[in-house]
C-alpha positions in Angstrom: -7.8 7.2 -12.3 -5.3 5.9 -14.8 -5.1 8.5 -17.5 -2.4 9.6 -19.9 -1.0 13.0 -19.3 -3.1 14.5 -22.1 -6.3 13.5 -20.3 -5.4 14.5 -16.7 -8.0 17.0 -15.6 -9.3 17.3 -12.1 -6.6 14.9 -10.6 -8.4 14.4 -7.3 -8.7 10.6 -7.6 -6.2 8.4 -5.7 -3.4 6.7 -7.4 -4.1 2.9 -7.1 -2.3 1.5 -4.1 -0.1 -1.1 -5.8 3.7 -1.9 -5.5 4.7 -1.4 -9.1 3.0 2.0 -9.3 4.4 3.2 -5.9 7.8 2.0 -6.9 7.8 4.6 -9.6 6.4 7.2 -7.2 9.0 6.4 -4.5 11.8 6.8 -7.0 10.4 10.2 -8.1 9.8 11.4 -4.5 13.2 10.3 -3.2 14.9 13.2 -5.0 16.1 15.9 -2.6 14.3 18.6 -4.4 11.0 16.8 -4.0 8.7 18.4 -1.4 6.2 15.5 -1.4 4.6 13.9 1.7 5.1 10.2 1.1 4.0 8.4 4.3 0.2 8.5 3.9 -1.0 6.4 1.0 -2.8 6.2 -1.4 -1.8 9.6 -2.8 -4.1 11.9 -4.8 -3.0 12.4 -8.4 -2.6 16.1 -7.9 -0.3 15.7 -5.0 2.1 13.2 -6.7 5.0 13.5 -9.2 3.5 11.3 -11.9 6.4 11.6 -14.3 7.2 8.2 -15.8 4.8 6.4 -13.4 2.9 3.3 -14.5 -0.6 4.4 -15.6 0.4 8.0 -16.3 3.3 7.9 -18.7 2.9 7.9 -22.4 3.6 4.8 -24.4 5.7 5.8 -27.4 5.5 2.4 -29.2 3.7 2.2 -32.5 0.6 -0.1 -32.8 -0.8 -0.4 -36.3 -4.3 -1.7 -35.6 -7.2 -0.5 -33.5 -7.4 -3.7 -31.5 -3.7 -3.8 -30.6 -3.8 0.0 -29.7 -6.6 -0.8 -27.2 -5.0 -3.9 -25.9 -1.5 -2.7 -25.4 -1.6 1.1 -25.2 -4.9 2.7 -24.3 -7.9 2.4 -22.0 -10.7 0.4 -23.5 -13.1 3.3 -23.4 -12.1 6.9 -23.2 -14.5 9.8 -22.9 -13.0 13.3 -23.1 -15.3 16.3 -23.2 -15.1 19.7 -21.6 -16.7 18.7 -18.4 -16.4 14.9 -18.3 -13.2 12.9 -18.5 -13.7 9.1 -18.0 -12.1 5.8 -18.7 -13.5 2.3 -18.5 -11.3 -0.8 -18.4 -11.7 -4.5 -17.8 -9.8 -5.9 -14.8 -8.8 -9.5 -14.4 -6.5 -12.2 -13.0 -6.3 -15.4 -15.1 -3.7 -17.6 -13.6 -2.8 -21.3 -13.1 -0.2 -23.0 -11.1 0.8 -26.1 -9.1 2.0 -26.7 -5.6 4.8 -29.2 -6.0 4.9 -29.9 -2.2 1.2 -30.6 -2.0 0.6 -34.2 -0.9 -3.0 -33.8 0.1 -6.0 -35.6 -1.4 -6.5 -32.6 -3.6 -3.1 -33.0 -5.4 -4.8 -35.1 -8.1 -7.2 -32.3 -8.7 -4.6 -30.7 -11.0 -3.6 -27.1 -11.4 -4.5 -24.3 -9.0 -5.8 -21.1 -10.5 -7.6 -17.8 -10.3 -10.5 -16.7 -12.5 -11.1 -13.0 -11.7 -13.2 -10.7 -13.9 -14.3 -7.2 -13.2 -14.5 -3.6 -14.4 -12.9 -0.3 -13.4 -14.4 3.1 -14.1 -12.6 6.4 -13.2 -13.0 10.0 -14.2 -13.4 13.7 -13.4 -16.6 15.7 -13.5 -15.5 19.3 -13.8 -12.3 20.6 -12.1 -13.2 19.8 -8.5 -15.0 16.4 -8.5 -13.5 13.0 -9.3 -14.9 9.5 -9.0 -13.7 5.9 -9.4 -15.2 2.4 -8.8 -14.0 -1.2 -9.3 -15.7 -4.5 -8.8 -14.2 -8.0 -9.0 -15.9 -11.4 -9.2 -13.5 -14.2 -8.3 -13.1 -18.0 -8.2 -9.8 -19.2 -6.6 -8.1 -22.5 -6.0 -5.3 -21.8 -3.5 -2.3 -23.6 -2.1 -2.9 -25.4 1.2 -1.8 -22.7 3.6 -4.0 -20.1 2.0 -6.8 -22.7 1.9 -6.4 -23.3 5.7 -6.3 -19.6 6.4 -9.5 -19.0 4.4 -11.4 -21.9 5.9 -10.4 -20.8 9.5 -11.2 -17.1 9.1 -13.8 -17.1 6.4 -11.9 -14.5 4.2 -9.5 -14.7 1.3 -6.5 -12.6 2.5 -7.3 -8.9 1.9 -10.2 -9.7 -0.4 -13.2 -10.4 1.7 -15.6 -13.2 2.6 -15.5 -16.4 0.6 -17.8 -19.3 -0.1 -16.5 -22.8 -0.7 -17.4 -24.7 -3.9 -16.1 -27.6 -5.9 -14.0 -29.1 -3.0 -11.1 -26.8 -2.3 -12.1 -23.7 -4.4 -13.6 -20.5 -3.2 -16.0 -18.0 -4.7 -15.8 -14.4 -3.6 -16.5 -10.9 -4.9 -15.8 -7.4 -3.7 -16.0 -3.8 -4.8 -14.3 -0.5 -4.0 -15.1 3.1 -5.0 -14.9 6.7 -3.9 -16.0 10.3 -4.7 -13.2 12.8 -4.3 -14.0 16.6 -4.0 -11.6 19.5 -3.7 -13.5 22.7 -3.0 -10.1 24.6 -2.8 -6.6 23.5 -3.9 -5.4 22.8 -0.3 -8.4 20.6 0.8 -9.6 17.2 -0.4 -12.6 15.3 0.8 -13.2 11.6 -0.1 -16.0 9.3 0.7 -16.2 5.7 -0.3 -14.8 2.2 0.4 -11.1 1.7 0.2 -7.9 1.0 2.1 -5.1 3.2 3.5 -1.4 2.6 4.3 0.8 4.7 6.6 4.6 4.4 6.0 7.3 4.2 3.5 8.1 0.5 3.8 6.8 -2.8 2.5 5.0 -3.3 5.9 3.4 -0.9 8.3 3.1 -1.2 12.0 0.7 1.7 12.1 -1.9 1.2 9.4 -1.7 -1.1 6.4 -3.6 -2.3 3.4 -3.4 -5.9 4.4 -7.1 -6.3 5.3 -10.3 -5.8 3.4 -11.7 -2.5 2.1 -13.7 -0.5 4.6 -16.2 2.4 4.3 -14.5 5.7 5.2 -14.7 9.5 5.1 -11.2 10.9 4.5 -10.2 14.6 4.8 -6.8 15.9 3.7 -5.3 19.3 4.0 -2.0 20.6 2.6 -0.5 24.0 3.5 0.4 26.5 0.8 4.2 26.0 1.4 3.7 22.2 1.2 5.6 21.7 4.5 2.6 20.4 6.5 0.0 17.9 5.5 -2.9 16.5 7.7 -5.1 13.5 7.1 -8.1 12.3 9.2 -10.0 9.1 8.3 -13.3 8.1 9.9 -14.0 4.4 9.1 -16.4 1.6 9.9 -14.6 -1.6 10.8 -16.2 -5.0 11.5 -15.5 -8.4 12.8 -17.0 -11.6 11.4 -18.7 -12.4 14.7 -22.5 -12.2 14.3 -24.8 -10.5 16.7 -26.9 -12.9 18.8 -30.1 -11.8 17.1 -32.5 -13.9 15.2 -32.5 -17.6 14.4 -30.8 -17.5 11.0 -27.0 -17.6 10.2 -27.4 -14.2 8.5 -27.6 -12.1 11.6 -25.6 -8.8 11.3 -21.9 -8.7 12.0 -20.5 -6.9 15.1 -18.8 -3.7 14.1 -16.7 -0.9 15.5 -15.5 2.6 14.6 -12.0 3.5 13.5 -10.4 7.0 13.5 -6.9 7.5 12.0 -5.2 10.8 12.2 -1.8 11.5 10.6 0.2 14.8 10.7 3.2 15.0 8.4 5.8 17.7 8.4 8.7 18.2 6.0 11.6 19.6 8.1 14.0 20.1 5.1 14.9 18.6 1.8 16.0 15.4 3.5 13.8 14.8 6.6 10.1 14.4 7.0 8.3 13.1 10.2 4.8 12.1 10.9 2.7 11.7 14.0 -0.1 9.0 14.0 -3.1 8.4 16.2 -5.4 5.5 15.6 -8.5 4.7 17.8 -10.8 1.7 17.6 -14.1 3.0 19.1 -16.5 0.8 21.0 -19.9 0.8 19.2 -21.3 -2.4 20.7 -21.1 -4.3 24.0 -22.7 -7.5 25.2 -26.1 -5.8 25.4 -26.0 -4.3 21.9 -25.3 -0.8 20.7 -23.8 1.7 23.1 -24.7 5.5 22.9 -23.0 7.3 20.1 -19.7 8.9 21.2 -19.4 12.3 19.4 -15.6 12.3 20.0 -15.5 9.9 17.1 -15.9 12.8 14.7 -13.2 14.9 16.4 -10.5 15.4 13.7 -7.8 16.9 15.9 -4.9 14.5 16.5 -4.0 13.8 20.2 -7.2 15.1 21.8 -8.9 11.7 22.0 -5.7 10.2 23.5 -5.6 12.9 26.2 -9.3 12.3 26.9 -9.3 8.4 27.0 -5.6 7.4 27.5 -4.5 3.8 26.9 -6.6 2.2 29.7 -10.0 2.5 28.1 -12.5 0.4 26.1 -11.5 2.6 23.1 -8.3 1.1 21.9 -5.6 3.9 21.3 -2.5 3.4 19.2 0.0 6.3 18.8 2.9 6.3 16.4 5.8 8.0 14.8 7.0 7.8 11.2 10.3 9.1 10.0 11.9 9.2 6.5 15.5 10.5 5.8 16.8 11.0 2.3 20.5 10.0 2.1 20.9 10.8 -1.6 18.6 11.4 -4.6 18.4 7.7 -4.9 18.3 6.3 -1.4 16.5 6.9 1.9 16.0 5.2 5.2 12.7 5.1 7.1 11.3 3.9 10.3 8.2 3.6 12.5 7.4 3.3 16.2 4.0 2.3 17.5 2.8 2.5 21.1 -0.4 0.6 22.1 -0.1 0.6 25.9 3.2 1.7 27.6 2.2 0.3 31.0 2.1 -3.2 29.4 5.1 -2.8 27.1 3.0 -3.0 24.0 5.3 -1.5 21.3 6.1 -2.1 17.6 9.2 -1.0 15.6 10.3 -0.8 12.0 13.6 0.2 10.3 14.3 0.0 6.6 16.3 1.3 3.6 15.4 1.7 0.0 17.9 2.3 -2.8 17.4 2.9 -6.5 19.8 2.4 -9.4 22.2 0.4 -7.2 25.5 -0.1 -9.2 23.5 -0.1 -12.4 20.4 1.7 -13.6 17.0 0.3 -12.7 18.3 -2.1 -10.0 16.4 -1.6 -6.7 17.2 -3.0 -3.3 15.2 -2.8 0.0 15.9 -4.2 3.4 13.4 -3.9 6.3 13.1 -5.1 9.9 9.9 -5.3 11.8 9.3 -6.2 15.4 6.1 -6.2 17.4 6.0 -7.1 21.1 3.5 -9.5 22.7 -0.1 -8.4 23.1 0.4 -5.2 21.0 -2.8 -4.3 19.1 -4.9 -6.7 21.2 -7.6 -5.5 23.6 -9.3 -6.6 26.8 -12.5 -6.6 24.9 -11.9 -8.9 21.9 -14.0 -6.8 19.5 -11.8 -3.7 20.2 -8.6 -5.2 18.7 -6.8 -3.5 15.9 -8.4 -5.5 13.1 -11.0 -5.5 10.3 -12.6 -8.5 8.6 -10.7 -11.1 10.6 -7.3 -9.6 9.7 -5.0 -7.1 11.4 -4.9 -3.6 10.0 -1.3 -3.3 11.1 1.2 -6.0 10.3 -0.4 -9.2 9.0 1.4 -11.4 11.6 -0.4 -9.5 14.4 2.0 -9.4 17.3 5.0 -11.1 19.0 7.4 -11.6 16.1 10.6 -10.4 14.4 10.7 -10.2 10.6 13.3 -9.2 8.0 12.1 -8.4 4.5 14.6 -8.2 1.6 13.5 -7.1 -1.9 15.6 -6.9 -5.1 14.0 -5.8 -8.4 15.5 -5.1 -11.8 13.7 -3.5 -14.7 14.7 -3.9 -18.3 12.4 -1.9 -20.6 9.1 -3.7 -20.2 10.5 -6.6 -18.2 10.6 -6.8 -14.4 12.5 -9.4 -12.5 11.8 -9.5 -8.7 12.9 -11.5 -5.7 11.5 -11.1 -2.2 12.4 -13.0 0.9 10.7 -12.9 4.3 12.5 -14.4 7.3 10.5 -14.3 10.5 10.2 -15.8 14.0 6.6 -15.8 15.1 5.2 -16.9 18.5 1.9 -18.6 18.7 -0.5 -19.3 21.6 -0.4 -22.9 22.9 -1.8 -25.2 25.6 -4.8 -22.9 25.9 -2.7 -20.0 27.0 -2.6 -16.5 25.5 1.1 -15.6 24.9 0.2 -12.4 23.0 0.8 -13.4 19.4 -2.8 -13.6 18.3 -4.4 -10.1 18.6 -7.9 -11.7 18.3 -7.5 -13.3 21.8 -8.6 -10.8 24.5 -5.8 -9.4 26.6 -7.1 -9.6 30.2 -3.7 -8.7 31.7 -2.6 -12.1 32.8 0.7 -13.5 31.5 1.2 -17.3 31.4 4.4 -18.8 32.8 5.0 -21.4 30.1 6.6 -21.0 26.7 4.8 -20.2 23.4 5.0 -22.2 20.3 7.7 -20.8 18.0 7.3 -20.7 14.3 10.2 -19.9 11.9 9.0 -18.6 8.6 10.9 -18.6 5.3 9.2 -17.2 2.3 10.7 -16.6 -1.2 8.8 -14.9 -4.0 10.6 -14.9 -7.4 9.0 -13.7 -10.5 9.6 -12.4 -14.1 7.0 -10.2 -15.7 6.4 -8.4 -19.0 4.3 -5.3 -19.1 1.6 -5.4 -21.8 -0.4 -2.3 -21.1 0.9 0.2 -18.6 -2.4 2.1 -18.4 -3.9 -0.8 -16.3 -0.6 -2.4 -15.3 -1.6 -5.4 -17.4 1.2 -7.9 -17.4 2.1 -11.5 -18.1 4.0 -12.9 -15.2 5.6 -16.3 -14.2 6.9 -17.0 -10.7 7.3 -19.2 -7.7 6.5 -19.0 -4.0 8.6 -21.2 -1.7 7.2 -21.2 1.9 8.4 -23.1 4.9 6.8 -22.6 8.4 8.1 -24.7 11.3 5.5 -26.2 13.7 2.8 -25.6 11.2 -0.4 -27.8 11.1 0.5 -31.1 9.4 3.9 -29.5 8.6 2.4 -27.9 5.5 5.2 -26.5 3.2 4.6 -24.9 -0.2 6.5 -24.7 -3.5 4.0 -23.0 -5.8 4.8 -22.3 -9.5 2.4 -20.2 -11.6 1.8 -18.2 -14.7 -0.6 -15.3 -14.7 -2.2 -12.8 -17.1 -3.6 -10.0 -15.0 -4.2 -6.3 -14.4 -2.3 -5.4 -11.1 -4.0 -2.5 -9.4 -4.0 -3.5 -5.8 -1.7 -5.4 -3.4 -2.1 -9.0 -2.3 -0.3 -10.3 0.8 0.3 -14.0 0.8 3.6 -13.9 2.7 2.4 -15.0 6.1 
């Protein structure tokens, strides 16, 4: 719920999970005096330091007309009574661009672009109940590599199933929403369809928001002294493989259960650690539905791992998350994930974030991610660590090394950003499974040959002007430069674009 401070009431809704917004939150929570648990995202408004955060800070500029006030300063509709606080806003992404390296038959089709329209409603009903919902209707014309990904998987990255139209364009729509209830100050219960992210970095090797939204029940508890926080999420995940039932292509998709537990502890002003447990539950086998496993609703971290271990049809991932504050304006962070120690299935992350480097409002981040072969895969293909044809950990899946570097500078309402991804990825080849593709079942065999090696270079450079901070409405121009060795048809990308949009969720196209 994006409300100005004067309208904050129940504050049980989640803060939209988007980089610009969480940049402000990270800066606030990096202070040594801040006792804020930062690794499980999205945060609830009541558990966050919202001072000077996009969507919550006051806009002191003067707008002399009703239309400009609504366009540049306020929500479109504001309802503010004793029991109901609600806002309604349009959400959109209107953009156009061109891939200067595109030499396909579609090059003559002209500019690429997005045409996204939707609506967002958020509010509080009394002091204990909050609600929010968003829906987006989209038409998109993408650069070649995203087009190839979407045609091969059936989904636009992170945004759900797509239907082709007009040659190379896609039509797709999606929605999210939740009801959030806090019967007491320490306890929050949410039910709806959304994403989660575990970690303090750009990527996560435990649980990320790379994939599509999923139905979930989330319970969070914070102790009175704020030192201990616990989250448990019970989710329904699915593949895009259909059940062999019926004669039409609209048979139901195969699905699976997901439970994600995270225990966070603030040791002192500088150090906080978190323990993670993720389990992908078997719901179906080759004969159909299996009997319901009541351990799926067990909320206590570690118990299911002790019961099932790593060698089971229920895929277990354990993890550790650490954050250490160096100063009020810098911290280091890291993660470790363990999928199956007997098969050396591990993942690692190390990173540093620094604010106001050398000059105010200059931000730098460097992050290293490494995932070993076959991590997050499963002997039963459906039980891999994924949802809607995408990983729910790192978007590359497994068997890679990656360095992410981000520099960002803000000057009043202007934001200038550069991000670079350098990675070495290993793909399956010659019909062999080398462990890079988590969707290939891991039967324990290891081929003797060599995998195909892909070197990725991805630059994302942009300059944006913030038009209305209540919905993060901005006008942005930028460029993606992507080179991937040994790619199909040696597809390379130099995409330049301009966009007018409301940015309230993350899009990951750097793969």
